[in-house]
C-alpha positions in Angstrom: -15.7 2.3 20.0 -17.3 2.9 17.2 -19.5 0.3 15.1 -17.6 1.2 11.9 -14.6 0.8 13.8 -15.3 -2.5 14.8 -16.8 -3.7 11.3 -13.4 -2.6 9.7 -11.3 -4.5 12.3 -13.5 -7.5 11.4 -13.2 -7.2 7.8 -9.5 -6.7 8.3 -9.1 -9.9 10.7 -11.1 -12.4 8.4 -8.8 -11.0 5.7 -5.4 -11.0 7.5 -6.6 -15.1 8.8 -7.8 -16.7 5.5 -3.8 -17.3 4.3 -2.8 -18.4 7.7 -6.1 -20.7 7.9 -5.0 -22.1 4.3 -1.3 -22.6 4.9 -1.9 -24.1 8.8 -4.7 -26.4 7.6 -2.2 -27.8 5.3 0.2 -28.0 7.8 -2.5 -30.0 9.7 -2.1 -32.5 7.4 1.6 -33.2 7.2 1.9 -33.0 10.7 -1.0 -35.3 11.6 1.2 -37.7 9.1 4.3 -37.3 11.1 6.3 -34.8 8.7 6.7 -30.9 9.7 6.9 -28.9 6.8 8.8 -25.6 7.7 8.9 -24.9 3.7 5.3 -23.4 4.3 6.5 -20.0 3.6 8.6 -20.9 0.4 4.9 -22.7 -0.9 3.1 -19.7 0.1 5.3 -17.3 -2.0 5.4 -19.6 -4.9 1.3 -19.6 -4.8 1.3 -16.0 -4.4 4.0 -16.0 -7.4 2.5 -18.2 -9.7 -1.3 -17.1 -8.9 -0.3 -13.3 -10.0 1.3 -14.6 -13.2 -1.3 -16.5 -14.6 -3.8 -13.8 -13.5 -1.7 -11.1 -15.3 -1.7 -12.7 -18.4 -4.8 -14.6 -18.7 -7.4 -12.2 -17.1 -8.4 -14.7 -15.0 -7.7 -14.7 -11.1 -9.8 -18.1 -10.9 -6.9 -19.6 -13.3 -4.4 -18.4 -11.2 -5.5 -19.5 -7.9 -5.9 -23.3 -9.7 -2.1 -22.7 -11.3 -0.9 -21.9 -7.7 -2.6 -24.9 -6.2 -0.8 -27.1 -8.8 2.3 -25.2 -8.1 1.9 -25.6 -4.4 1.4 -29.5 -5.0 4.5 -29.9 -7.2 6.2 -28.2 -4.6 5.0 -30.4 -1.8 5.8 -33.5 -4.1 9.6 -32.0 -4.9 9.5 -32.0 -0.7 8.4 -35.6 -0.6 10.8 -36.4 -2.5 13.6 -35.5 -0.1 12.2 -36.2 3.0 9.8 -39.3 2.2 11.9 -40.8 -0.5 15.1 -40.3 0.5 14.9 -39.9 4.4 16.2 -36.2 4.6 16.1 -33.9 7.7 12.7 -32.6 7.3 14.0 -29.0 8.9 16.7 -28.7 6.5 14.4 -29.6 3.5 11.9 -27.2 4.1 14.7 -24.6 4.8 16.2 -25.2 1.3 12.7 -25.2 0.1 11.9 -21.5 1.5 15.4 -20.7 0.1 14.5 -22.1 -3.4 11.3 -20.5 -3.7 12.6 -16.8 -2.5 15.4 -17.2 -4.8 13.5 -18.4 -7.9 10.5 -16.0 -7.7 12.6 -13.6 -7.3 14.3 -13.9 -10.3 11.5 -15.2 -12.5 9.5 -12.0 -11.4 13.0 -9.6 -12.5 12.3 -11.7 -15.8 9.1 -11.2 -16.7 8.8 -8.1 -15.7 12.1 -6.5 -15.3 13.1 -4.3 -12.6 10.1 -1.6 -12.7 9.3 1.5 -10.7 5.9 0.5 -10.1 4.2 -3.1 -8.8 2.4 -5.2 -10.9 -1.3 -5.3 -10.7 -4.5 -7.4 -11.6 -7.9 -7.3 -11.2 -9.2 -9.0 -8.1 -10.9 -12.1 -7.8 -14.8 -10.8 -6.9 -16.3 -11.3 -3.8 -20.2 -12.9 -3.3 -22.7 -11.6 -0.6 -24.6 -14.1 1.3 -28.2 -12.0 1.6 -29.4 -11.2 4.8 -26.2 -12.4 6.7 -24.3 -10.0 5.0 -26.0 -7.0 7.1 -25.5 -8.5 10.2 -23.7 -5.8 12.7 -19.9 -5.6 12.9 -19.3 -9.6 11.4 -21.9 -9.8 8.7 -19.4 -7.9 5.7 -15.7 -9.6 7.4 -17.6 -13.2 7.4 -20.3 -12.9 4.6 -18.9 -11.0 2.1 -16.3 -13.0 0.5 -14.8 -14.6 -2.7 -14.9 -18.2 -3.2 -11.2 -19.1 -1.7 -12.2 -17.0 1.5 -15.0 -19.0 2.1 -13.9 -22.3 0.3 -11.3 -21.6 3.4 -13.8 -21.5 6.1 -15.8 -24.7 4.9 -12.3 -26.5 5.0 -12.4 -26.6 8.9 -15.8 -29.1 8.9 -14.2 -30.8 6.4 -11.0 -31.5 7.8 -12.4 -32.2 11.4 -15.0 -34.5 10.4 -12.7 -36.4 8.1 -9.7 -36.6 10.4 -12.0 -38.1 13.3 -14.9 -40.2 11.0 -12.9 -41.6 8.1 -10.5 -44.1 7.4 -8.3 -42.5 5.9 -8.3 -39.6 8.5 -7.9 -42.9 10.7 -4.9 -44.2 8.6 -3.6 -40.2 8.3 -3.4 -40.5 12.3 -2.1 -43.7 12.0 1.0 -42.9 10.4 1.6 -39.5 12.6 1.5 -41.6 15.8 3.0 -45.0 15.2 4.5 -45.4 11.9 5.6 -48.9 12.1 2.1 -50.0 13.5 -0.1 -48.4 10.7 2.6 -50.6 8.6 1.7 -53.7 10.2 -2.1 -52.8 9.6 -1.4 -52.5 5.9 -0.9 -48.4 5.5 1.2 -48.0 3.4 3.8 -45.0 5.4 5.2 -43.6 2.5 2.3 -43.0 0.0 0.5 -41.5 3.2 3.0 -39.1 4.3 3.7 -38.3 0.2 -0.1 -37.2 -0.3 -0.2 -35.8 2.8 2.7 -33.2 1.9 1.2 -32.3 -1.9 -2.1 -31.7 -0.1 -0.2 -29.1 2.5 1.7 -27.6 -0.6 -1.7 -27.4 -2.6 -3.6 -25.3 0.4 -0.5 -23.5 1.7 -0.2 -21.9 -2.0 -3.7 -21.4 -2.2 -3.1 -19.0 0.6 0.1 -17.5 -1.2 -2.8 -16.7 -4.1 -5.4 -15.0 -1.9 -2.4 -12.9 -0.6 -1.4 -12.1 -4.2 -5.1 -11.8 -6.4 -7.6 -11.3 -3.5 -5.9 -9.1 -0.4 -3.0 -7.2 -2.5 -3.8 -7.6 -6.0 0.0 -7.5 -6.7 3.7 -9.5 -6.4 6.3 -8.2 -4.3 9.6 -9.9 -3.7 8.9 -11.9 0.0 5.6 -10.6 0.4 4.8 -13.7 2.3 6.2 -11.7 5.2 6.9 -14.8 7.3 3.2 -15.4 7.5 4.5 -19.8 6.9 6.3 -19.4 10.3 3.4 -17.9 12.0 1.4 -20.3 10.5 3.3 -23.1 11.8 2.6 -21.6 15.4 -1.1 -21.2 14.7 -0.7 -25.4 14.3 1.0 -25.9 17.4 -1.4 -23.1 19.2 -4.5 -24.5 17.9 -3.5 -28.1 19.4 -3.4 -30.1 15.8 -7.5 -29.6 15.8 -8.9 -27.9 12.5 -11.5 -25.9 14.9 -8.6 -25.1 17.0 -6.6 -23.9 14.1 -9.8 -21.7 13.1 -9.8 -19.6 16.3 -6.0 -19.4 16.4 -5.6 -18.3 12.8 -8.5 -15.4 13.4 -6.5 -14.3 16.4 -3.4 -13.5 14.9 -5.2 -12.2 12.1 -6.2 -9.8 14.7 -3.0 -8.8 15.9 -1.7 -8.0 12.5 -5.1 -6.2 11.8 -4.3 -4.4 15.1 -1.1 -2.7 13.5 -3.0 -1.1 11.1 -5.6 0.6 13.3 -2.8 1.3 15.7 -1.1 3.4 12.9 -3.9 4.9 11.9 -4.9 6.2 15.8 -2.0 8.3 15.1 -0.1 7.4 18.2 3.6 8.7 18.8 5.2 5.6 18.5 7.4 4.5 15.6 5.3 2.3 13.2 8.2 -0.4 13.2 6.7 -1.6 16.5 3.3 -1.9 15.4 4.9 -4.2 12.4 6.5 -6.5 14.7 3.4 -6.9 16.8 1.8 -10.4 15.0 5.6 -11.8 14.9 6.4 -10.7 18.6 3.3 -12.1 19.9 3.9 -15.5 17.7 6.9 -15.7 19.8 5.5 -14.6 23.2 2.6 -17.2 22.8 4.9 -19.7 21.7 7.4 -19.2 24.8 4.5 -19.9 27.0 2.2 -21.9 25.1 4.3 -25.1 23.0 5.3 -26.9 26.1 1.9 -27.6 26.9 0.9 -28.9 23.9 1.1 -32.7 22.7 1.8 -33.3 19.2 1.9 -36.2 17.3 4.3 -38.8 18.4 6.3 -39.6 15.3 6.3 -35.8 14.0 9.7 -35.1 12.5 10.8 -38.4 12.6 11.8 -40.6 9.5 10.6 -43.9 8.3 12.5 -46.7 6.7 11.0 -49.6 6.0 12.6 -52.7 7.4 
Protein backbone atom coordinates (compact mmCIF):
# COMPACT_ATOMS: atom_id res chain seq x y z
CA UNK A 1 0.00 0.00 0.00
CA UNK A 2 1.25 3.47 -0.89
CA UNK A 3 2.90 5.34 2.02
CA UNK A 4 0.72 8.41 1.41
CA UNK A 5 -2.39 6.25 1.89
CA UNK A 6 -0.96 4.75 5.08
CA UNK A 7 -0.07 8.20 6.38
CA UNK A 8 -3.57 9.46 5.70
CA UNK A 9 -5.09 6.39 7.32
CA UNK A 10 -2.92 6.84 10.42
CA UNK A 11 -3.86 10.52 10.72
CA UNK A 12 -7.56 9.71 10.33
CA UNK A 13 -7.31 6.89 12.88
CA UNK A 14 -5.81 9.17 15.53
CA UNK A 15 -8.34 11.92 14.82
CA UNK A 16 -11.24 9.48 15.17
CA UNK A 17 -9.71 7.96 18.30
CA UNK A 18 -9.24 11.16 20.32
CA UNK A 19 -12.92 11.86 21.20
CA UNK A 20 -13.43 8.17 21.98
CA UNK A 21 -10.33 8.17 24.17
CA UNK A 22 -11.39 11.25 26.15
CA UNK A 23 -14.92 9.93 26.71
CA UNK A 24 -13.66 6.45 27.59
CA UNK A 25 -11.11 7.76 30.10
CA UNK A 26 -13.90 9.70 31.76
CA UNK A 27 -16.06 6.58 31.82
CA UNK A 28 -13.13 4.65 33.30
CA UNK A 29 -13.08 7.03 36.27
CA UNK A 30 -16.84 6.73 36.72
CA UNK A 31 -16.92 2.94 36.44
CA UNK A 32 -13.95 2.49 38.74
CA UNK A 33 -16.13 4.23 41.34
CA UNK A 34 -18.96 1.76 40.69
CA UNK A 35 -21.10 4.05 38.52
CA UNK A 36 -21.96 3.28 34.91
CA UNK A 37 -22.62 6.44 32.94
CA UNK A 38 -24.87 5.70 29.96
CA UNK A 39 -25.16 9.49 29.53
CA UNK A 40 -21.78 9.74 27.76
CA UNK A 41 -23.54 10.35 24.45
CA UNK A 42 -25.35 13.38 25.84
CA UNK A 43 -22.19 14.74 27.46
CA UNK A 44 -20.31 14.47 24.16
CA UNK A 45 -23.14 16.29 22.40
CA UNK A 46 -23.34 19.00 25.04
CA UNK A 47 -19.59 19.55 24.86
CA UNK A 48 -19.69 19.83 21.06
CA UNK A 49 -22.52 22.36 21.16
CA UNK A 50 -21.05 24.50 23.95
CA UNK A 51 -17.62 24.62 22.30
CA UNK A 52 -19.10 25.65 18.94
CA UNK A 53 -21.29 28.39 20.40
CA UNK A 54 -18.50 29.85 22.56
CA UNK A 55 -15.93 29.67 19.75
CA UNK A 56 -18.34 31.24 17.27
CA UNK A 57 -19.16 34.30 19.39
CA UNK A 58 -15.75 34.76 21.02
CA UNK A 59 -13.51 33.72 18.15
CA UNK A 60 -11.48 31.60 20.58
CA UNK A 61 -11.46 27.81 20.27
CA UNK A 62 -9.61 27.60 23.61
CA UNK A 63 -12.46 29.40 25.36
CA UNK A 64 -14.92 27.12 23.60
CA UNK A 65 -13.13 24.02 24.84
CA UNK A 66 -12.87 25.42 28.37
CA UNK A 67 -16.58 26.23 28.56
CA UNK A 68 -17.41 22.83 27.08
CA UNK A 69 -15.45 21.14 29.86
CA UNK A 70 -17.38 23.21 32.39
CA UNK A 71 -20.72 22.29 30.80
CA UNK A 72 -19.76 18.63 30.89
CA UNK A 73 -18.83 18.89 34.55
CA UNK A 74 -22.27 20.36 35.28
CA UNK A 75 -23.93 17.51 33.42
CA UNK A 76 -21.85 15.09 35.48
CA UNK A 77 -23.01 16.85 38.62
CA UNK A 78 -26.62 16.55 37.41
CA UNK A 79 -26.11 12.84 36.84
CA UNK A 80 -24.61 12.52 40.33
CA UNK A 81 -27.61 14.30 41.85
CA UNK A 82 -29.88 11.52 40.63
CA UNK A 83 -27.75 8.38 40.81
CA UNK A 84 -25.67 9.23 43.89
CA UNK A 85 -27.93 11.60 45.81
CA UNK A 86 -31.33 10.08 44.98
CA UNK A 87 -30.02 6.55 44.29
CA UNK A 88 -31.88 6.43 40.97
CA UNK A 89 -31.36 3.65 38.45
CA UNK A 90 -28.09 4.46 36.70
CA UNK A 91 -29.10 3.20 33.27
CA UNK A 92 -32.41 5.05 33.27
CA UNK A 93 -30.80 8.27 34.51
CA UNK A 94 -28.12 8.07 31.82
CA UNK A 95 -30.68 7.46 29.07
CA UNK A 96 -32.71 10.45 30.31
CA UNK A 97 -29.57 12.58 30.23
CA UNK A 98 -28.97 11.61 26.61
CA UNK A 99 -32.50 12.64 25.66
CA UNK A 100 -32.13 15.91 27.56
CA UNK A 101 -28.89 16.78 25.77
CA UNK A 102 -30.28 15.87 22.35
CA UNK A 103 -33.36 18.01 22.81
CA UNK A 104 -31.57 20.88 24.55
CA UNK A 105 -28.81 21.25 21.95
CA UNK A 106 -31.26 20.99 19.05
CA UNK A 107 -33.63 23.61 20.43
CA UNK A 108 -30.82 25.93 21.54
CA UNK A 109 -29.05 25.72 18.17
CA UNK A 110 -32.23 26.67 16.32
CA UNK A 111 -32.96 29.42 18.82
CA UNK A 112 -29.54 30.99 18.32
CA UNK A 113 -29.03 30.49 14.59
CA UNK A 114 -32.51 29.77 13.30
CA UNK A 115 -33.26 27.14 10.69
CA UNK A 116 -30.44 27.82 8.26
CA UNK A 117 -29.66 26.12 5.01
CA UNK A 118 -25.91 26.04 5.66
CA UNK A 119 -23.89 24.90 8.65
CA UNK A 120 -22.32 27.45 11.00
CA UNK A 121 -18.54 27.08 10.91
CA UNK A 122 -15.77 28.30 13.21
CA UNK A 123 -12.01 28.55 12.94
CA UNK A 124 -10.55 25.28 14.18
CA UNK A 125 -8.07 24.91 17.02
CA UNK A 126 -4.46 25.22 15.78
CA UNK A 127 -2.19 22.18 15.55
CA UNK A 128 1.36 22.17 16.92
CA UNK A 129 4.17 20.10 15.44
CA UNK A 130 6.93 18.39 17.39
CA UNK A 131 10.22 18.96 15.53
CA UNK A 132 11.95 15.87 14.10
CA UNK A 133 9.25 13.48 15.36
CA UNK A 134 6.79 15.14 12.99
CA UNK A 135 8.88 13.80 10.08
CA UNK A 136 8.70 10.14 11.10
CA UNK A 137 7.14 7.97 8.37
CA UNK A 138 3.43 7.07 8.53
CA UNK A 139 2.78 7.88 12.23
CA UNK A 140 4.82 11.07 12.55
CA UNK A 141 2.21 13.52 11.30
CA UNK A 142 -0.64 11.55 12.90
CA UNK A 143 0.76 11.65 16.45
CA UNK A 144 3.14 14.61 16.54
CA UNK A 145 1.08 17.24 14.72
CA UNK A 146 -1.85 17.60 17.06
CA UNK A 147 -3.87 20.26 18.80
CA UNK A 148 -3.24 20.78 22.51
CA UNK A 149 -6.43 18.87 23.24
CA UNK A 150 -5.17 15.95 21.18
CA UNK A 151 -1.84 15.90 23.01
CA UNK A 152 -3.64 16.20 26.35
CA UNK A 153 -5.77 13.14 25.60
CA UNK A 154 -2.67 10.98 25.16
CA UNK A 155 -0.83 12.47 28.15
CA UNK A 156 -3.85 11.64 30.31
CA UNK A 157 -3.35 7.93 29.70
CA UNK A 158 -0.13 7.43 31.73
CA UNK A 159 -1.23 10.03 34.28
CA UNK A 160 -4.52 8.26 34.92
CA UNK A 161 -2.88 4.83 34.93
CA UNK A 162 -0.42 6.04 37.57
CA UNK A 163 -3.10 7.79 39.62
CA UNK A 164 -5.32 4.70 39.76
CA UNK A 165 -2.49 2.34 40.65
CA UNK A 166 -0.13 4.40 42.79
CA UNK A 167 -1.99 7.16 44.62
CA UNK A 168 -4.30 7.23 47.64
CA UNK A 169 -7.18 8.93 45.75
CA UNK A 170 -6.87 6.25 43.07
CA UNK A 171 -6.95 3.52 45.72
CA UNK A 172 -10.03 5.11 47.30
CA UNK A 173 -11.75 5.25 43.91
CA UNK A 174 -11.06 1.58 43.25
CA UNK A 175 -12.18 0.59 46.76
CA UNK A 176 -15.50 2.34 46.24
CA UNK A 177 -15.98 0.53 42.93
CA UNK A 178 -15.21 -2.87 44.41
CA UNK A 179 -16.81 -2.71 47.86
CA UNK A 180 -18.35 0.62 48.90
CA UNK A 181 -19.28 -0.58 52.39
CA UNK A 182 -15.73 -1.69 53.11
CA UNK A 183 -14.48 1.63 51.73
CA UNK A 184 -16.86 3.52 54.02
CA UNK A 185 -15.59 1.49 56.96
CA UNK A 186 -12.07 2.67 56.09
CA UNK A 187 -13.18 6.30 56.24
CA UNK A 188 -13.80 6.87 52.51
CA UNK A 189 -16.78 9.10 51.74
CA UNK A 190 -18.43 6.95 49.06
CA UNK A 191 -20.95 9.48 47.79
CA UNK A 192 -18.33 12.22 47.52
CA UNK A 193 -15.99 9.93 45.56
CA UNK A 194 -18.74 8.88 43.16
CA UNK A 195 -19.91 12.47 42.68
CA UNK A 196 -16.41 13.69 41.86
CA UNK A 197 -15.92 10.72 39.53
CA UNK A 198 -19.05 11.62 37.57
CA UNK A 199 -18.03 15.29 37.40
CA UNK A 200 -14.63 14.26 35.98
CA UNK A 201 -16.36 11.87 33.58
CA UNK A 202 -18.64 14.63 32.32
CA UNK A 203 -15.74 17.05 31.87
CA UNK A 204 -13.66 14.57 29.86
CA UNK A 205 -16.59 13.43 27.74
CA UNK A 206 -17.48 17.05 26.94
CA UNK A 207 -13.84 17.66 25.99
CA UNK A 208 -14.25 14.83 23.50
CA UNK A 209 -17.35 16.54 22.14
CA UNK A 210 -15.46 19.83 21.88
CA UNK A 211 -12.81 18.02 19.83
CA UNK A 212 -15.53 16.96 17.40
CA UNK A 213 -16.90 20.45 16.85
CA UNK A 214 -13.85 22.76 17.00
CA UNK A 215 -11.06 20.44 15.87
CA UNK A 216 -12.52 17.76 13.62
CA UNK A 217 -15.61 19.26 11.96
CA UNK A 218 -15.37 23.00 12.81
CA UNK A 219 -19.14 23.04 12.95
CA UNK A 220 -22.08 21.61 14.86
CA UNK A 221 -24.80 19.30 13.56
CA UNK A 222 -27.68 18.04 15.65
CA UNK A 223 -26.81 14.57 16.95
CA UNK A 224 -23.22 14.84 15.72
CA UNK A 225 -21.96 12.56 18.52
CA UNK A 226 -23.43 9.79 16.32
CA UNK A 227 -23.21 6.98 18.85
CA UNK A 228 -19.65 7.68 19.95
CA UNK A 229 -20.73 7.71 23.59
CA UNK A 230 -21.91 4.11 23.31
CA UNK A 231 -18.77 3.11 21.42
CA UNK A 232 -16.75 4.68 24.28
CA UNK A 233 -18.61 2.39 26.69
CA UNK A 234 -17.45 -0.54 24.56
CA UNK A 235 -13.91 0.86 24.54
CA UNK A 236 -13.82 0.70 28.34
CA UNK A 237 -14.92 -2.93 28.31
CA UNK A 238 -12.50 -3.96 25.57
CA UNK A 239 -9.74 -2.05 27.38
CA UNK A 240 -10.48 -4.08 30.54
CA UNK A 241 -10.89 -1.00 32.71
CA UNK A 242 -7.24 -0.06 32.17
CA UNK A 243 -6.06 3.30 30.86
CA UNK A 244 -3.46 1.68 28.57
CA UNK A 245 -5.96 -0.89 27.35
CA UNK A 246 -8.44 1.89 26.62
CA UNK A 247 -5.83 3.71 24.52
CA UNK A 248 -5.32 0.61 22.36
CA UNK A 249 -9.06 -0.02 22.10
CA UNK A 250 -9.75 3.61 21.14
CA UNK A 251 -7.15 3.41 18.37
CA UNK A 252 -8.71 0.15 17.20
CA UNK A 253 -12.18 1.66 16.94
CA UNK A 254 -10.68 4.82 15.45
CA UNK A 255 -9.16 2.65 12.74
CA UNK A 256 -12.55 1.05 12.09
CA UNK A 257 -14.11 4.50 11.69
CA UNK A 258 -11.38 5.74 9.37
CA UNK A 259 -11.54 2.62 7.20
CA UNK A 260 -15.08 3.49 6.14
CA UNK A 261 -13.74 6.63 4.44
CA UNK A 262 -10.92 4.68 2.81
CA UNK A 263 -13.33 2.09 1.43
CA UNK A 264 -15.60 4.79 0.04
CA UNK A 265 -12.62 6.55 -1.56
CA UNK A 266 -11.64 3.32 -3.35
CA UNK A 267 -14.93 3.43 -5.22
CA UNK A 268 -15.94 -0.14 -4.38
CA UNK A 269 -19.31 -1.04 -5.92
CA UNK A 270 -20.98 -1.49 -2.53
CA UNK A 271 -23.67 0.78 -1.01
CA UNK A 272 -21.92 3.40 1.13
CA UNK A 273 -24.35 2.74 3.98
CA UNK A 274 -22.56 -0.55 4.59
CA UNK A 275 -19.32 1.33 5.17
CA UNK A 276 -21.05 3.73 7.54
CA UNK A 277 -22.26 0.74 9.56
CA UNK A 278 -18.73 -0.64 9.98
CA UNK A 279 -17.78 0.95 13.37
CA UNK A 280 -21.13 0.05 14.94
CA UNK A 281 -21.21 -3.51 13.63
CA UNK A 282 -17.64 -3.97 14.83
CA UNK A 283 -18.67 -2.69 18.27
CA UNK A 284 -21.44 -5.30 18.50
CA UNK A 285 -19.18 -8.10 17.26
CA UNK A 286 -16.40 -7.25 19.71
CA UNK A 287 -18.79 -6.95 22.65
CA UNK A 288 -20.58 -10.20 21.78
CA UNK A 289 -17.32 -12.13 21.73
CA UNK A 290 -15.33 -10.29 24.36
CA UNK A 291 -17.48 -8.67 27.04
CA UNK A 292 -18.19 -11.91 28.88
CA UNK A 293 -14.47 -12.49 29.51
CA UNK A 294 -13.83 -9.07 31.04
CA UNK A 295 -14.28 -8.54 34.78
CA UNK A 296 -15.82 -5.19 35.71
CA UNK A 297 -15.55 -3.55 39.15
CA UNK A 298 -17.58 -5.67 41.56
CA UNK A 299 -19.99 -2.89 42.59
CA UNK A 300 -20.52 -1.48 39.08
CA UNK A 301 -24.07 -0.28 38.58
CA UNK A 302 -25.05 -0.80 42.20
CA UNK A 303 -26.54 2.04 44.20
CA UNK A 304 -25.34 2.76 47.72
CA UNK A 305 -27.08 3.93 50.88
CA UNK A 306 -25.32 4.44 54.18
CA UNK A 307 -26.67 2.28 57.02
